[in-house]
mmCIF file of the N, C-alpha and C atoms, coordinates in Angstrom:
data_MODEL
# 
_entry.id   MODEL 
# 
loop_
_atom_site.group_PDB 
_atom_site.id 
_atom_site.type_symbol 
_atom_site.label_atom_id 
_atom_site.label_alt_id 
_atom_site.label_comp_id 
_atom_site.label_asym_id 
_atom_site.label_entity_id 
_atom_site.label_seq_id 
_atom_site.pdbx_PDB_ins_code 
_atom_site.Cartn_x 
_atom_site.Cartn_y 
_atom_site.Cartn_z 
_atom_site.occupancy 
_atom_site.B_iso_or_equiv 
_atom_site.pdbx_formal_charge 
_atom_site.auth_seq_id 
_atom_site.auth_comp_id 
_atom_site.auth_asym_id 
_atom_site.auth_atom_id 
_atom_site.pdbx_PDB_model_num 
ATOM 1   N N  . UNK A 1 1  ? -8.235  -16.938 -19.690 1.00 0.00 ? 1  UNK A N  1 
ATOM 2   C CA . UNK A 1 1  ? -7.663  -17.751 -18.661 1.00 0.00 ? 1  UNK A CA 1 
ATOM 3   C C  . UNK A 1 1  ? -7.718  -16.802 -17.632 1.00 0.00 ? 1  UNK A C  1 
ATOM 4   N N  . UNK A 1 2  ? -8.123  -17.812 -16.206 1.00 0.00 ? 2  UNK A N  1 
ATOM 5   C CA . UNK A 1 2  ? -8.465  -17.138 -15.177 1.00 0.00 ? 2  UNK A CA 1 
ATOM 6   C C  . UNK A 1 2  ? -7.925  -16.986 -13.820 1.00 0.00 ? 2  UNK A C  1 
ATOM 7   N N  . UNK A 1 3  ? -6.718  -15.907 -13.359 1.00 0.00 ? 3  UNK A N  1 
ATOM 8   C CA . UNK A 1 3  ? -5.913  -16.039 -12.479 1.00 0.00 ? 3  UNK A CA 1 
ATOM 9   C C  . UNK A 1 3  ? -6.642  -15.470 -11.135 1.00 0.00 ? 3  UNK A C  1 
ATOM 10  N N  . UNK A 1 4  ? -6.249  -16.410 -10.186 1.00 0.00 ? 4  UNK A N  1 
ATOM 11  C CA . UNK A 1 4  ? -6.503  -16.124 -8.869  1.00 0.00 ? 4  UNK A CA 1 
ATOM 12  C C  . UNK A 1 4  ? -5.339  -15.573 -7.961  1.00 0.00 ? 4  UNK A C  1 
ATOM 13  N N  . UNK A 1 5  ? -5.428  -14.199 -7.521  1.00 0.00 ? 5  UNK A N  1 
ATOM 14  C CA . UNK A 1 5  ? -4.778  -13.449 -6.801  1.00 0.00 ? 5  UNK A CA 1 
ATOM 15  C C  . UNK A 1 5  ? -5.287  -13.645 -5.232  1.00 0.00 ? 5  UNK A C  1 
ATOM 16  N N  . UNK A 1 6  ? -4.482  -13.704 -4.366  1.00 0.00 ? 6  UNK A N  1 
ATOM 17  C CA . UNK A 1 6  ? -4.534  -14.063 -3.058  1.00 0.00 ? 6  UNK A CA 1 
ATOM 18  C C  . UNK A 1 6  ? -4.428  -12.502 -2.630  1.00 0.00 ? 6  UNK A C  1 
ATOM 19  N N  . UNK A 1 7  ? -5.859  -12.314 -1.676  1.00 0.00 ? 7  UNK A N  1 
ATOM 20  C CA . UNK A 1 7  ? -6.279  -10.801 -1.460  1.00 0.00 ? 7  UNK A CA 1 
ATOM 21  C C  . UNK A 1 7  ? -4.905  -10.469 0.085   1.00 0.00 ? 7  UNK A C  1 
ATOM 22  N N  . UNK A 1 8  ? -4.436  -9.122  0.091   1.00 0.00 ? 8  UNK A N  1 
ATOM 23  C CA . UNK A 1 8  ? -3.413  -8.795  0.929   1.00 0.00 ? 8  UNK A CA 1 
ATOM 24  C C  . UNK A 1 8  ? -4.526  -7.905  1.754   1.00 0.00 ? 8  UNK A C  1 
ATOM 25  N N  . UNK A 1 9  ? -4.181  -7.996  3.272   1.00 0.00 ? 9  UNK A N  1 
ATOM 26  C CA . UNK A 1 9  ? -4.976  -7.382  4.252   1.00 0.00 ? 9  UNK A CA 1 
ATOM 27  C C  . UNK A 1 9  ? -4.466  -6.232  3.880   1.00 0.00 ? 9  UNK A C  1 
ATOM 28  N N  . UNK A 1 10 ? -5.241  -4.770  4.549   1.00 0.00 ? 10 UNK A N  1 
ATOM 29  C CA . UNK A 1 10 ? -4.765  -3.412  4.450   1.00 0.00 ? 10 UNK A CA 1 
ATOM 30  C C  . UNK A 1 10 ? -4.098  -3.520  5.773   1.00 0.00 ? 10 UNK A C  1 
ATOM 31  N N  . UNK A 1 11 ? -4.899  -3.817  6.715   1.00 0.00 ? 11 UNK A N  1 
ATOM 32  C CA . UNK A 1 11 ? -4.243  -3.839  7.985   1.00 0.00 ? 11 UNK A CA 1 
ATOM 33  C C  . UNK A 1 11 ? -2.392  -3.998  8.091   1.00 0.00 ? 11 UNK A C  1 
ATOM 34  N N  . UNK A 1 12 ? -2.280  -5.203  7.043   1.00 0.00 ? 12 UNK A N  1 
ATOM 35  C CA . UNK A 1 12 ? -1.036  -5.478  7.144   1.00 0.00 ? 12 UNK A CA 1 
ATOM 36  C C  . UNK A 1 12 ? 0.235   -4.814  6.183   1.00 0.00 ? 12 UNK A C  1 
ATOM 37  N N  . UNK A 1 13 ? -0.171  -3.670  5.954   1.00 0.00 ? 13 UNK A N  1 
ATOM 38  C CA . UNK A 1 13 ? 0.194   -2.400  5.006   1.00 0.00 ? 13 UNK A CA 1 
ATOM 39  C C  . UNK A 1 13 ? 0.667   -1.558  6.496   1.00 0.00 ? 13 UNK A C  1 
ATOM 40  N N  . UNK A 1 14 ? 0.027   -1.225  7.205   1.00 0.00 ? 14 UNK A N  1 
ATOM 41  C CA . UNK A 1 14 ? 0.498   -0.180  8.875   1.00 0.00 ? 14 UNK A CA 1 
ATOM 42  C C  . UNK A 1 14 ? 1.767   -0.776  9.105   1.00 0.00 ? 14 UNK A C  1 
ATOM 43  N N  . UNK A 1 15 ? 2.040   -2.452  9.088   1.00 0.00 ? 15 UNK A N  1 
ATOM 44  C CA . UNK A 1 15 ? 3.220   -2.600  9.543   1.00 0.00 ? 15 UNK A CA 1 
ATOM 45  C C  . UNK A 1 15 ? 4.218   -2.625  8.641   1.00 0.00 ? 15 UNK A C  1 
ATOM 46  N N  . UNK A 1 16 ? 3.971   -3.268  7.487   1.00 0.00 ? 16 UNK A N  1 
ATOM 47  C CA . UNK A 1 16 ? 4.542   -2.883  6.528   1.00 0.00 ? 16 UNK A CA 1 
ATOM 48  C C  . UNK A 1 16 ? 5.620   -1.715  5.974   1.00 0.00 ? 16 UNK A C  1 
ATOM 49  N N  . UNK A 1 17 ? 4.379   -0.538  6.206   1.00 0.00 ? 17 UNK A N  1 
ATOM 50  C CA . UNK A 1 17 ? 5.202   0.588   6.176   1.00 0.00 ? 17 UNK A CA 1 
ATOM 51  C C  . UNK A 1 17 ? 5.759   1.468   7.186   1.00 0.00 ? 17 UNK A C  1 
ATOM 52  N N  . UNK A 1 18 ? 5.671   1.125   8.077   1.00 0.00 ? 18 UNK A N  1 
ATOM 53  C CA . UNK A 1 18 ? 5.222   1.710   9.576   1.00 0.00 ? 18 UNK A CA 1 
ATOM 54  C C  . UNK A 1 18 ? 4.297   2.950   9.366   1.00 0.00 ? 18 UNK A C  1 
ATOM 55  N N  . UNK A 1 19 ? 3.379   2.956   9.094   1.00 0.00 ? 19 UNK A N  1 
ATOM 56  C CA . UNK A 1 19 ? 1.970   4.093   8.992   1.00 0.00 ? 19 UNK A CA 1 
ATOM 57  C C  . UNK A 1 19 ? 1.053   3.754   9.566   1.00 0.00 ? 19 UNK A C  1 
ATOM 58  N N  . UNK A 1 20 ? 0.374   5.117   10.052  1.00 0.00 ? 20 UNK A N  1 
ATOM 59  C CA . UNK A 1 20 ? -0.996  5.125   10.109  1.00 0.00 ? 20 UNK A CA 1 
ATOM 60  C C  . UNK A 1 20 ? -1.949  4.595   9.303   1.00 0.00 ? 20 UNK A C  1 
ATOM 61  N N  . UNK A 1 21 ? -2.892  4.301   9.636   1.00 0.00 ? 21 UNK A N  1 
ATOM 62  C CA . UNK A 1 21 ? -4.424  3.887   9.090   1.00 0.00 ? 21 UNK A CA 1 
ATOM 63  C C  . UNK A 1 21 ? -4.040  4.647   7.733   1.00 0.00 ? 21 UNK A C  1 
ATOM 64  N N  . UNK A 1 22 ? -4.938  6.386   8.598   1.00 0.00 ? 22 UNK A N  1 
ATOM 65  C CA . UNK A 1 22 ? -5.025  7.301   7.172   1.00 0.00 ? 22 UNK A CA 1 
ATOM 66  C C  . UNK A 1 22 ? -4.034  7.331   5.932   1.00 0.00 ? 22 UNK A C  1 
ATOM 67  N N  . UNK A 1 23 ? -2.608  7.512   6.331   1.00 0.00 ? 23 UNK A N  1 
ATOM 68  C CA . UNK A 1 23 ? -1.909  7.330   5.690   1.00 0.00 ? 23 UNK A CA 1 
ATOM 69  C C  . UNK A 1 23 ? -1.698  6.348   4.641   1.00 0.00 ? 23 UNK A C  1 
ATOM 70  N N  . UNK A 1 24 ? -2.076  5.199   5.073   1.00 0.00 ? 24 UNK A N  1 
ATOM 71  C CA . UNK A 1 24 ? -1.877  4.206   3.830   1.00 0.00 ? 24 UNK A CA 1 
ATOM 72  C C  . UNK A 1 24 ? -2.866  4.080   3.044   1.00 0.00 ? 24 UNK A C  1 
ATOM 73  N N  . UNK A 1 25 ? -4.213  4.770   3.218   1.00 0.00 ? 25 UNK A N  1 
ATOM 74  C CA . UNK A 1 25 ? -5.268  4.670   2.564   1.00 0.00 ? 25 UNK A CA 1 
ATOM 75  C C  . UNK A 1 25 ? -5.302  6.035   1.457   1.00 0.00 ? 25 UNK A C  1 
ATOM 76  N N  . UNK A 1 26 ? -4.391  6.968   2.190   1.00 0.00 ? 26 UNK A N  1 
ATOM 77  C CA . UNK A 1 26 ? -4.386  8.284   1.138   1.00 0.00 ? 26 UNK A CA 1 
ATOM 78  C C  . UNK A 1 26 ? -3.145  7.885   0.565   1.00 0.00 ? 26 UNK A C  1 
ATOM 79  N N  . UNK A 1 27 ? -2.423  6.901   0.014   1.00 0.00 ? 27 UNK A N  1 
ATOM 80  C CA . UNK A 1 27 ? -1.491  6.285   -0.723  1.00 0.00 ? 27 UNK A CA 1 
ATOM 81  C C  . UNK A 1 27 ? -2.336  5.356   -1.676  1.00 0.00 ? 27 UNK A C  1 
ATOM 82  N N  . UNK A 1 28 ? -3.291  4.402   -1.054  1.00 0.00 ? 28 UNK A N  1 
ATOM 83  C CA . UNK A 1 28 ? -4.125  3.757   -1.795  1.00 0.00 ? 28 UNK A CA 1 
ATOM 84  C C  . UNK A 1 28 ? -4.919  4.655   -2.643  1.00 0.00 ? 28 UNK A C  1 
ATOM 85  N N  . UNK A 1 29 ? -5.441  5.712   -2.044  1.00 0.00 ? 29 UNK A N  1 
ATOM 86  C CA . UNK A 1 29 ? -6.338  6.624   -2.879  1.00 0.00 ? 29 UNK A CA 1 
ATOM 87  C C  . UNK A 1 29 ? -5.669  6.826   -4.168  1.00 0.00 ? 29 UNK A C  1 
ATOM 88  N N  . UNK A 1 30 ? -4.276  7.665   -3.464  1.00 0.00 ? 30 UNK A N  1 
ATOM 89  C CA . UNK A 1 30 ? -3.356  8.185   -4.752  1.00 0.00 ? 30 UNK A CA 1 
ATOM 90  C C  . UNK A 1 30 ? -3.137  7.748   -5.662  1.00 0.00 ? 30 UNK A C  1 
ATOM 91  N N  . UNK A 1 31 ? -2.994  6.084   -5.324  1.00 0.00 ? 31 UNK A N  1 
ATOM 92  C CA . UNK A 1 31 ? -2.863  5.330   -6.688  1.00 0.00 ? 31 UNK A CA 1 
ATOM 93  C C  . UNK A 1 31 ? -3.705  4.601   -7.050  1.00 0.00 ? 31 UNK A C  1 
ATOM 94  N N  . UNK A 1 32 ? -5.248  4.898   -6.667  1.00 0.00 ? 32 UNK A N  1 
ATOM 95  C CA . UNK A 1 32 ? -6.467  4.581   -7.403  1.00 0.00 ? 32 UNK A CA 1 
ATOM 96  C C  . UNK A 1 32 ? -6.444  3.130   -6.900  1.00 0.00 ? 32 UNK A C  1 
ATOM 97  N N  . UNK A 1 33 ? -6.013  2.333   -6.034  1.00 0.00 ? 33 UNK A N  1 
ATOM 98  C CA . UNK A 1 33 ? -6.379  1.453   -5.949  1.00 0.00 ? 33 UNK A CA 1 
ATOM 99  C C  . UNK A 1 33 ? -7.258  0.735   -5.211  1.00 0.00 ? 33 UNK A C  1 
ATOM 100 N N  . UNK A 1 34 ? -7.846  0.174   -5.661  1.00 0.00 ? 34 UNK A N  1 
ATOM 101 C CA . UNK A 1 34 ? -9.606  -0.701  -5.131  1.00 0.00 ? 34 UNK A CA 1 
ATOM 102 C C  . UNK A 1 34 ? -9.271  -1.218  -4.255  1.00 0.00 ? 34 UNK A C  1 
ATOM 103 N N  . UNK A 1 35 ? -9.570  -1.236  -2.691  1.00 0.00 ? 35 UNK A N  1 
ATOM 104 C CA . UNK A 1 35 ? -9.946  -2.092  -2.054  1.00 0.00 ? 35 UNK A CA 1 
ATOM 105 C C  . UNK A 1 35 ? -11.124 -3.041  -1.309  1.00 0.00 ? 35 UNK A C  1 
ATOM 106 N N  . UNK A 1 36 ? -11.195 -4.120  -0.994  1.00 0.00 ? 36 UNK A N  1 
ATOM 107 C CA . UNK A 1 36 ? -12.628 -5.050  -0.991  1.00 0.00 ? 36 UNK A CA 1 
ATOM 108 C C  . UNK A 1 36 ? -12.633 -5.397  0.283   1.00 0.00 ? 36 UNK A C  1 
ATOM 109 N N  . UNK A 1 37 ? -14.044 -5.610  1.496   1.00 0.00 ? 37 UNK A N  1 
ATOM 110 C CA . UNK A 1 37 ? -14.324 -5.927  2.253   1.00 0.00 ? 37 UNK A CA 1 
ATOM 111 C C  . UNK A 1 37 ? -14.534 -7.527  1.884   1.00 0.00 ? 37 UNK A C  1 
ATOM 112 N N  . UNK A 1 38 ? -14.269 -8.355  3.213   1.00 0.00 ? 38 UNK A N  1 
ATOM 113 C CA . UNK A 1 38 ? -14.531 -9.832  3.378   1.00 0.00 ? 38 UNK A CA 1 
ATOM 114 C C  . UNK A 1 38 ? -14.631 -9.547  4.663   1.00 0.00 ? 38 UNK A C  1 
ATOM 115 N N  . UNK A 1 39 ? -15.496 -9.468  5.238   1.00 0.00 ? 39 UNK A N  1 
ATOM 116 C CA . UNK A 1 39 ? -16.010 -9.887  6.766   1.00 0.00 ? 39 UNK A CA 1 
ATOM 117 C C  . UNK A 1 39 ? -16.433 -8.040  6.662   1.00 0.00 ? 39 UNK A C  1 
ATOM 118 N N  . UNK A 1 40 ? -15.463 -7.900  8.403   1.00 0.00 ? 40 UNK A N  1 
ATOM 119 C CA . UNK A 1 40 ? -14.615 -6.489  9.086   1.00 0.00 ? 40 UNK A CA 1 
ATOM 120 C C  . UNK A 1 40 ? -13.799 -6.241  8.307   1.00 0.00 ? 40 UNK A C  1 
ATOM 121 N N  . UNK A 1 41 ? -12.687 -6.747  7.610   1.00 0.00 ? 41 UNK A N  1 
ATOM 122 C CA . UNK A 1 41 ? -11.777 -6.473  7.112   1.00 0.00 ? 41 UNK A CA 1 
ATOM 123 C C  . UNK A 1 41 ? -11.331 -5.997  5.590   1.00 0.00 ? 41 UNK A C  1 
ATOM 124 N N  . UNK A 1 42 ? -10.757 -4.872  5.314   1.00 0.00 ? 42 UNK A N  1 
ATOM 125 C CA . UNK A 1 42 ? -10.176 -4.646  3.958   1.00 0.00 ? 42 UNK A CA 1 
ATOM 126 C C  . UNK A 1 42 ? -8.848  -5.150  3.191   1.00 0.00 ? 42 UNK A C  1 
ATOM 127 N N  . UNK A 1 43 ? -8.888  -5.520  1.851   1.00 0.00 ? 43 UNK A N  1 
ATOM 128 C CA . UNK A 1 43 ? -7.929  -6.056  1.443   1.00 0.00 ? 43 UNK A CA 1 
ATOM 129 C C  . UNK A 1 43 ? -7.956  -5.255  -0.036  1.00 0.00 ? 43 UNK A C  1 
ATOM 130 N N  . UNK A 1 44 ? -6.620  -5.407  -0.565  1.00 0.00 ? 44 UNK A N  1 
ATOM 131 C CA . UNK A 1 44 ? -6.323  -5.570  -1.984  1.00 0.00 ? 44 UNK A CA 1 
ATOM 132 C C  . UNK A 1 44 ? -5.689  -6.448  -2.468  1.00 0.00 ? 44 UNK A C  1 
ATOM 133 N N  . UNK A 1 45 ? -5.670  -6.477  -3.723  1.00 0.00 ? 45 UNK A N  1 
ATOM 134 C CA . UNK A 1 45 ? -5.552  -7.822  -4.435  1.00 0.00 ? 45 UNK A CA 1 
ATOM 135 C C  . UNK A 1 45 ? -3.672  -7.307  -4.542  1.00 0.00 ? 45 UNK A C  1 
ATOM 136 N N  . UNK A 1 46 ? -2.881  -8.680  -4.324  1.00 0.00 ? 46 UNK A N  1 
ATOM 137 C CA . UNK A 1 46 ? -1.748  -8.320  -3.691  1.00 0.00 ? 46 UNK A CA 1 
ATOM 138 C C  . UNK A 1 46 ? -0.857  -8.170  -4.717  1.00 0.00 ? 46 UNK A C  1 
ATOM 139 N N  . UNK A 1 47 ? -0.696  -8.577  -5.765  1.00 0.00 ? 47 UNK A N  1 
ATOM 140 C CA . UNK A 1 47 ? 0.444   -8.579  -6.652  1.00 0.00 ? 47 UNK A CA 1 
ATOM 141 C C  . UNK A 1 47 ? 0.785   -7.348  -7.662  1.00 0.00 ? 47 UNK A C  1 
ATOM 142 N N  . UNK A 1 48 ? -0.058  -6.680  -8.681  1.00 0.00 ? 48 UNK A N  1 
ATOM 143 C CA . UNK A 1 48 ? 0.564   -5.301  -8.769  1.00 0.00 ? 48 UNK A CA 1 
ATOM 144 C C  . UNK A 1 48 ? 0.270   -4.017  -7.509  1.00 0.00 ? 48 UNK A C  1 
ATOM 145 N N  . UNK A 1 49 ? -0.419  -4.165  -6.848  1.00 0.00 ? 49 UNK A N  1 
ATOM 146 C CA . UNK A 1 49 ? -1.152  -3.093  -5.617  1.00 0.00 ? 49 UNK A CA 1 
ATOM 147 C C  . UNK A 1 49 ? 0.005   -3.082  -5.164  1.00 0.00 ? 49 UNK A C  1 
ATOM 148 N N  . UNK A 1 50 ? 0.467   -3.903  -3.997  1.00 0.00 ? 50 UNK A N  1 
ATOM 149 C CA . UNK A 1 50 ? 1.721   -4.474  -3.088  1.00 0.00 ? 50 UNK A CA 1 
ATOM 150 C C  . UNK A 1 50 ? 3.154   -3.643  -4.022  1.00 0.00 ? 50 UNK A C  1 
ATOM 151 N N  . UNK A 1 51 ? 3.561   -4.060  -5.057  1.00 0.00 ? 51 UNK A N  1 
ATOM 152 C CA . UNK A 1 51 ? 4.406   -3.448  -5.888  1.00 0.00 ? 51 UNK A CA 1 
ATOM 153 C C  . UNK A 1 51 ? 4.433   -1.796  -6.061  1.00 0.00 ? 51 UNK A C  1 
ATOM 154 N N  . UNK A 1 52 ? 2.981   -1.609  -6.877  1.00 0.00 ? 52 UNK A N  1 
ATOM 155 C CA . UNK A 1 52 ? 3.045   0.369   -6.763  1.00 0.00 ? 52 UNK A CA 1 
ATOM 156 C C  . UNK A 1 52 ? 2.891   0.675   -5.154  1.00 0.00 ? 52 UNK A C  1 
ATOM 157 N N  . UNK A 1 53 ? 2.488   0.283   -4.210  1.00 0.00 ? 53 UNK A N  1 
ATOM 158 C CA . UNK A 1 53 ? 2.509   0.792   -2.805  1.00 0.00 ? 53 UNK A CA 1 
ATOM 159 C C  . UNK A 1 53 ? 3.893   0.776   -2.442  1.00 0.00 ? 53 UNK A C  1 
ATOM 160 N N  . UNK A 1 54 ? 4.776   -0.163  -2.868  1.00 0.00 ? 54 UNK A N  1 
ATOM 161 C CA . UNK A 1 54 ? 6.538   -0.426  -2.483  1.00 0.00 ? 54 UNK A CA 1 
ATOM 162 C C  . UNK A 1 54 ? 7.006   0.645   -3.062  1.00 0.00 ? 54 UNK A C  1 
ATOM 163 N N  . UNK A 1 55 ? 6.707   0.553   -4.342  1.00 0.00 ? 55 UNK A N  1 
ATOM 164 C CA . UNK A 1 55 ? 7.389   1.860   -5.072  1.00 0.00 ? 55 UNK A CA 1 
ATOM 165 C C  . UNK A 1 55 ? 7.524   3.378   -4.863  1.00 0.00 ? 55 UNK A C  1 
ATOM 166 N N  . UNK A 1 56 ? 6.086   3.311   -4.821  1.00 0.00 ? 56 UNK A N  1 
ATOM 167 C CA . UNK A 1 56 ? 5.834   4.746   -3.625  1.00 0.00 ? 56 UNK A CA 1 
ATOM 168 C C  . UNK A 1 56 ? 6.536   4.768   -2.367  1.00 0.00 ? 56 UNK A C  1 
ATOM 169 N N  . UNK A 1 57 ? 6.586   4.091   -1.417  1.00 0.00 ? 57 UNK A N  1 
ATOM 170 C CA . UNK A 1 57 ? 6.898   4.455   -0.054  1.00 0.00 ? 57 UNK A CA 1 
ATOM 171 C C  . UNK A 1 57 ? 8.310   4.285   -0.165  1.00 0.00 ? 57 UNK A C  1 
ATOM 172 N N  . UNK A 1 58 ? 9.049   3.396   -1.081  1.00 0.00 ? 58 UNK A N  1 
ATOM 173 C CA . UNK A 1 58 ? 10.831  3.924   -1.417  1.00 0.00 ? 58 UNK A CA 1 
ATOM 174 C C  . UNK A 1 58 ? 10.874  5.165   -2.002  1.00 0.00 ? 58 UNK A C  1 
ATOM 175 N N  . UNK A 1 59 ? 9.985   5.588   -3.120  1.00 0.00 ? 59 UNK A N  1 
ATOM 176 C CA . UNK A 1 59 ? 10.548  7.130   -3.343  1.00 0.00 ? 59 UNK A CA 1 
ATOM 177 C C  . UNK A 1 59 ? 10.211  8.061   -2.555  1.00 0.00 ? 59 UNK A C  1 
ATOM 178 N N  . UNK A 1 60 ? 9.151   8.226   -1.829  1.00 0.00 ? 60 UNK A N  1 
ATOM 179 C CA . UNK A 1 60 ? 8.889   9.076   -0.816  1.00 0.00 ? 60 UNK A CA 1 
ATOM 180 C C  . UNK A 1 60 ? 10.224  8.968   0.257   1.00 0.00 ? 60 UNK A C  1 
ATOM 181 N N  . UNK A 1 61 ? 10.446  7.447   0.771   1.00 0.00 ? 61 UNK A N  1 
ATOM 182 C CA . UNK A 1 61 ? 11.667  7.537   1.840   1.00 0.00 ? 61 UNK A CA 1 
ATOM 183 C C  . UNK A 1 61 ? 13.024  7.907   1.056   1.00 0.00 ? 61 UNK A C  1 
ATOM 184 N N  . UNK A 1 62 ? 13.390  7.628   -0.206  1.00 0.00 ? 62 UNK A N  1 
ATOM 185 C CA . UNK A 1 62 ? 14.259  8.450   -0.542  1.00 0.00 ? 62 UNK A CA 1 
ATOM 186 C C  . UNK A 1 62 ? 14.530  9.728   -0.787  1.00 0.00 ? 62 UNK A C  1 
ATOM 187 N N  . UNK A 1 63 ? 13.558  10.479  -1.155  1.00 0.00 ? 63 UNK A N  1 
ATOM 188 C CA . UNK A 1 63 ? 13.638  11.848  -1.333  1.00 0.00 ? 63 UNK A CA 1 
ATOM 189 C C  . UNK A 1 63 ? 13.780  12.675  -0.056  1.00 0.00 ? 63 UNK A C  1 
ATOM 190 N N  . UNK A 1 64 ? 12.788  11.894  1.085   1.00 0.00 ? 64 UNK A N  1 
ATOM 191 C CA . UNK A 1 64 ? 13.031  12.276  2.365   1.00 0.00 ? 64 UNK A CA 1 
ATOM 192 C C  . UNK A 1 64 ? 14.233  12.297  2.887   1.00 0.00 ? 64 UNK A C  1 
ATOM 193 N N  . UNK A 1 65 ? 15.031  11.060  2.891   1.00 0.00 ? 65 UNK A N  1 
ATOM 194 C CA . UNK A 1 65 ? 16.427  11.198  3.112   1.00 0.00 ? 65 UNK A CA 1 
ATOM 195 C C  . UNK A 1 65 ? 17.188  12.153  2.106   1.00 0.00 ? 65 UNK A C  1 
ATOM 196 N N  . UNK A 1 66 ? 17.293  12.262  1.076   1.00 0.00 ? 66 UNK A N  1 
ATOM 197 C CA . UNK A 1 66 ? 17.846  13.351  0.415   1.00 0.00 ? 66 UNK A CA 1 
ATOM 198 C C  . UNK A 1 66 ? 17.553  14.646  0.637   1.00 0.00 ? 66 UNK A C  1 
ATOM 199 N N  . UNK A 1 67 ? 15.994  15.144  1.207   1.00 0.00 ? 67 UNK A N  1 
ATOM 200 C CA . UNK A 1 67 ? 16.045  16.134  1.756   1.00 0.00 ? 67 UNK A CA 1 
ATOM 201 C C  . UNK A 1 67 ? 16.579  16.711  3.215   1.00 0.00 ? 67 UNK A C  1 
ATOM 202 N N  . UNK A 1 68 ? 16.906  15.609  4.002   1.00 0.00 ? 68 UNK A N  1 
ATOM 203 C CA . UNK A 1 68 ? 17.524  15.608  5.248   1.00 0.00 ? 68 UNK A CA 1 
ATOM 204 C C  . UNK A 1 68 ? 18.916  15.654  4.928   1.00 0.00 ? 68 UNK A C  1 
ATOM 205 N N  . UNK A 1 69 ? 19.695  15.331  3.530   1.00 0.00 ? 69 UNK A N  1 
ATOM 206 C CA . UNK A 1 69 ? 21.597  15.513  3.458   1.00 0.00 ? 69 UNK A CA 1 
ATOM 207 C C  . UNK A 1 69 ? 21.330  16.529  2.932   1.00 0.00 ? 69 UNK A C  1 
ATOM 208 N N  . UNK A 1 70 ? 20.632  17.647  2.439   1.00 0.00 ? 70 UNK A N  1 
ATOM 209 C CA . UNK A 1 70 ? 21.292  18.839  2.004   1.00 0.00 ? 70 UNK A CA 1 
ATOM 210 C C  . UNK A 1 70 ? 20.767  20.225  3.178   1.00 0.00 ? 70 UNK A C  1 
# 
């Protein structure tokens, strides 16, 4: 059984996490997420990859908040 996954634009991640392009690509690389191009735009596969990026973002923000509180 083949499951089609909607592509998620990398450009949308900049707004989603309020980060610059290089920071988003650093996170993508750190999580070993593969990107692909359609035309001149880059995409990731939506479901699991976005969830991983969300978890990393939450982890970074949580630790940053704790560091400020100490």
